[in-house]
C-alpha positions as CSV (number, residue, x, y, z in Angstrom):
1,X,49.2,11.1,67.0
2,X,45.4,11.1,66.9
3,X,43.8,7.8,67.9
4,X,40.6,7.1,66.0
5,X,38.0,4.6,67.3
6,X,37.6,1.6,65.1
7,X,34.2,1.6,63.4
8,X,33.2,-1.7,61.9
9,X,32.0,-1.5,58.3
10,X,28.3,-1.6,58.1
11,X,26.8,-4.3,55.9
12,X,25.0,-2.7,52.9
13,X,21.7,-4.2,54.1
14,X,21.7,-1.7,57.0
15,X,21.6,1.3,54.6
16,X,18.1,2.3,53.6
17,X,19.1,3.0,50.0
18,X,21.1,-0.1,49.5
19,X,19.5,-2.5,47.0
20,X,19.9,-6.1,46.2
21,X,20.3,-6.7,42.5
22,X,18.0,-9.0,40.6
23,X,14.7,-8.8,38.8
24,X,12.5,-9.9,41.7
25,X,14.6,-8.2,44.5
26,X,15.4,-4.8,43.1
27,X,13.9,-2.8,45.9
28,X,14.9,-0.7,49.0
29,X,15.8,-3.1,51.7
30,X,13.8,-1.1,54.2
31,X,10.6,-2.1,52.4
32,X,8.7,-5.1,53.5
33,X,10.0,-8.2,51.8
34,X,7.5,-9.5,49.2
35,X,7.7,-11.7,46.1
36,X,4.2,-10.8,45.0
37,X,3.8,-9.0,41.6
38,X,1.4,-6.2,42.0
39,X,2.3,-3.8,39.1
40,X,2.5,-4.1,35.4
41,X,5.9,-2.4,35.4
42,X,7.3,-5.1,37.7
43,X,5.7,-7.8,35.7
44,X,7.1,-6.6,32.4
45,X,10.6,-6.3,34.0
46,X,10.6,-10.1,34.5
47,X,10.0,-11.0,30.8
48,X,11.4,-10.1,27.5
49,X,9.3,-8.2,24.8
50,X,6.4,-9.9,23.1
51,X,7.4,-11.1,19.6
52,X,5.8,-9.3,16.7
53,X,4.0,-12.5,15.6
54,X,2.6,-13.2,19.1
55,X,1.4,-9.7,19.4
56,X,-0.4,-9.7,16.0
57,X,-1.8,-13.2,15.9
58,X,-5.2,-12.5,17.5
59,X,-7.7,-12.0,14.8
60,X,-11.3,-10.8,15.2
61,X,-12.9,-13.7,13.2
62,X,-12.8,-17.4,12.6
63,X,-10.8,-17.8,9.4
64,X,-10.3,-21.0,7.5
65,X,-7.6,-22.3,9.9
66,X,-9.8,-21.7,13.0
67,X,-12.8,-23.3,11.3
68,X,-10.7,-26.4,10.4
69,X,-9.3,-26.6,13.9
70,X,-12.8,-26.5,15.4
71,X,-14.1,-29.1,13.0
72,X,-11.5,-31.5,14.2
73,X,-11.9,-30.8,17.9
74,X,-13.8,-33.2,20.1
75,X,-13.0,-31.3,23.3
76,X,-12.8,-27.8,24.7
77,X,-12.7,-26.0,28.0
78,X,-14.8,-22.9,28.5
79,X,-14.0,-20.2,31.2
80,X,-16.6,-17.8,32.6
81,X,-17.1,-15.7,35.7
82,X,-20.1,-14.3,37.6
83,X,-20.8,-10.6,38.2
84,X,-18.4,-10.6,41.2
85,X,-15.5,-12.0,39.0
86,X,-15.6,-15.5,40.6
87,X,-14.2,-17.7,37.8
88,X,-15.1,-21.2,36.7
89,X,-14.0,-23.5,33.9
90,X,-16.0,-26.4,32.4
91,X,-15.1,-29.1,29.9
92,X,-17.3,-29.7,26.9
93,X,-16.9,-32.8,24.7
94,X,-18.6,-34.6,21.9
95,X,-17.7,-36.1,18.5
96,X,-15.3,-33.9,16.4
97,X,-17.1,-31.0,14.9
98,X,-19.7,-30.8,17.7
99,X,-19.2,-27.0,17.9
100,X,-21.0,-25.3,15.1
101,X,-19.4,-22.3,13.3
102,X,-22.4,-20.2,12.3
103,X,-20.4,-17.5,10.5
104,X,-17.0,-15.9,10.7
105,X,-17.8,-14.3,14.0
106,X,-20.2,-16.7,15.7
107,X,-20.0,-20.2,17.0
108,X,-22.4,-22.4,19.1
109,X,-21.6,-25.0,21.7
110,X,-24.3,-27.6,22.6
111,X,-24.9,-28.1,26.3
112,X,-25.4,-31.8,27.1
113,X,-26.9,-33.4,30.2
114,X,-24.7,-32.9,33.3
115,X,-25.1,-32.5,37.0
116,X,-27.4,-29.5,36.8
117,X,-25.1,-27.2,38.7
118,X,-25.3,-24.9,35.7
119,X,-22.1,-23.0,36.7
120,X,-21.3,-21.8,33.2
121,X,-24.9,-21.0,32.3
122,X,-25.5,-19.0,35.5
123,X,-22.3,-17.1,34.9
124,X,-23.2,-16.2,31.4
125,X,-26.5,-14.7,32.6
126,X,-24.6,-12.5,35.0
127,X,-21.5,-11.8,32.9
128,X,-21.4,-12.8,29.2
129,X,-17.6,-12.6,28.8
130,X,-16.2,-16.1,28.1
131,X,-13.0,-17.7,26.9
132,X,-12.7,-21.2,25.3
133,X,-9.7,-23.3,24.4
134,X,-10.0,-26.1,21.8
135,X,-8.0,-29.3,21.7
136,X,-7.4,-31.8,18.9
137,X,-6.0,-35.2,20.0
138,X,-2.5,-35.7,18.7
139,X,-2.1,-32.0,17.9
140,X,0.1,-30.0,20.4
141,X,-1.2,-26.6,19.3
142,X,-4.5,-25.3,20.6
143,X,-7.0,-22.7,19.5
144,X,-8.2,-20.0,21.9
145,X,-11.4,-18.0,21.3
146,X,-12.7,-15.1,23.4
147,X,-16.0,-13.3,23.2
148,X,-19.5,-12.7,24.6
149,X,-21.9,-15.5,25.1
150,X,-25.7,-15.9,25.2
151,X,-28.0,-18.9,25.7
152,X,-30.5,-20.0,23.2
153,X,-33.1,-22.7,22.7
154,X,-33.5,-22.1,19.0
155,X,-35.0,-25.4,17.8
156,X,-33.5,-25.1,14.3
157,X,-30.0,-24.7,15.7
158,X,-30.5,-27.4,18.3
159,X,-31.7,-29.9,15.7
160,X,-28.3,-29.6,13.9
161,X,-26.7,-30.7,17.2
162,X,-28.6,-33.9,17.8
163,X,-26.7,-37.0,18.8
164,X,-28.3,-40.4,19.1
165,X,-31.6,-38.7,18.3
166,X,-31.4,-36.4,21.2
167,X,-31.1,-32.6,21.0
168,X,-29.3,-30.6,23.6
169,X,-31.5,-28.6,26.0
170,X,-29.8,-25.4,24.9
171,X,-26.7,-24.0,23.2
172,X,-24.1,-21.4,24.2
173,X,-23.7,-19.0,21.3
174,X,-20.4,-17.0,21.3
175,X,-20.0,-13.7,19.4
176,X,-16.2,-14.0,18.7
177,X,-14.1,-11.0,19.7
178,X,-10.7,-12.6,19.1
179,X,-9.3,-16.0,18.1
180,X,-5.8,-17.2,17.9
181,X,-3.7,-20.3,17.7
182,X,-1.5,-21.1,20.8
183,X,1.9,-22.7,20.4
184,X,2.7,-26.2,21.4
185,X,5.0,-25.7,24.4
186,X,2.6,-26.5,27.2
187,X,1.4,-29.7,25.6
188,X,4.9,-30.7,24.6
189,X,6.1,-30.2,28.2
190,X,3.2,-32.2,29.6
191,X,3.4,-34.9,26.9
192,X,-0.4,-34.9,27.0
193,X,-0.8,-37.1,23.9
194,X,2.2,-39.4,24.6
195,X,0.9,-42.9,25.5
196,X,4.0,-43.4,27.7
197,X,2.8,-40.5,29.9
198,X,-0.7,-42.0,30.5
199,X,-1.6,-42.5,34.2
200,X,-3.2,-45.8,35.2
201,X,-6.7,-45.3,36.4
202,X,-5.9,-47.1,39.6
203,X,-3.4,-44.3,40.6
204,X,-6.5,-42.5,41.9
205,X,-9.5,-43.7,43.8
206,X,-12.8,-43.9,42.0
207,X,-14.9,-40.8,41.6
208,X,-17.5,-42.3,43.9
209,X,-14.9,-42.8,46.6
210,X,-13.4,-39.3,46.3
211,X,-16.8,-37.6,46.4
212,X,-17.9,-39.8,49.3
213,X,-14.8,-38.7,51.3
214,X,-15.0,-35.1,50.3
215,X,-18.7,-34.5,51.3
216,X,-18.7,-37.2,54.1
217,X,-21.8,-38.7,52.5
218,X,-24.0,-41.0,54.5
219,X,-24.6,-42.9,51.3
220,X,-22.1,-45.8,50.8
221,X,-19.5,-45.7,48.1
222,X,-21.0,-48.5,46.1
223,X,-24.3,-46.7,45.8
224,X,-22.7,-43.5,44.7
225,X,-20.6,-45.3,42.1
226,X,-23.7,-47.2,40.8
227,X,-25.5,-43.9,40.3
228,X,-22.6,-42.4,38.5
229,X,-22.3,-45.4,36.1
230,X,-26.1,-45.3,35.5
231,X,-25.8,-41.6,34.6
232,X,-23.0,-42.4,32.1
233,X,-25.1,-45.1,30.6
234,X,-28.5,-43.4,30.5
235,X,-27.8,-39.7,30.5
236,X,-24.8,-39.2,28.3
237,X,-27.2,-37.5,25.8
């Protein structure tokens, strides 16, 4: 009778070719463990196919629906980046219709007084590619517009953007490359327009207090807050 030595069964993780099943873990176990997505192939494996409507909905112009949406919008966020690709977003707001649709492929956004950081404006001079998303209060859908921007001080255009007798210093003119309506899921999940979801202002410190703490200002909080309020009162336009 031949006696064989007992060999314990090796766990599959000890085999170089063994794989753990699952969309984010389908890899050779000898590879470094990572959850980062670094390839389009791996990204697409996580999601189902794009629906035909979603794939086709981007249009190269501002049609009647885009124009109506922009006319009702008092608020947008514009994204830009510098020549190094460092990105920034900036809010823009005014009475509904403050963004002018100049034609089917061009719109203009007034630039009102701010803190003079000029982040978006500097970026446009270095890299004209921008993206904007428009919001309408009470409407859960949004409108997204992508294109190339330029800055203008055209007095005739700026005159059409006057508020309280004051023209903007300049306008951001966007040559539209694509525009499309975005579904309501994000705003529905966030309950953005639901009064029951409103946060009481006291849940956060005042802007003056937060800025004071962040930059460790030698100026006292009361002085910073007074300056902020004066800016709201005297430099809104």
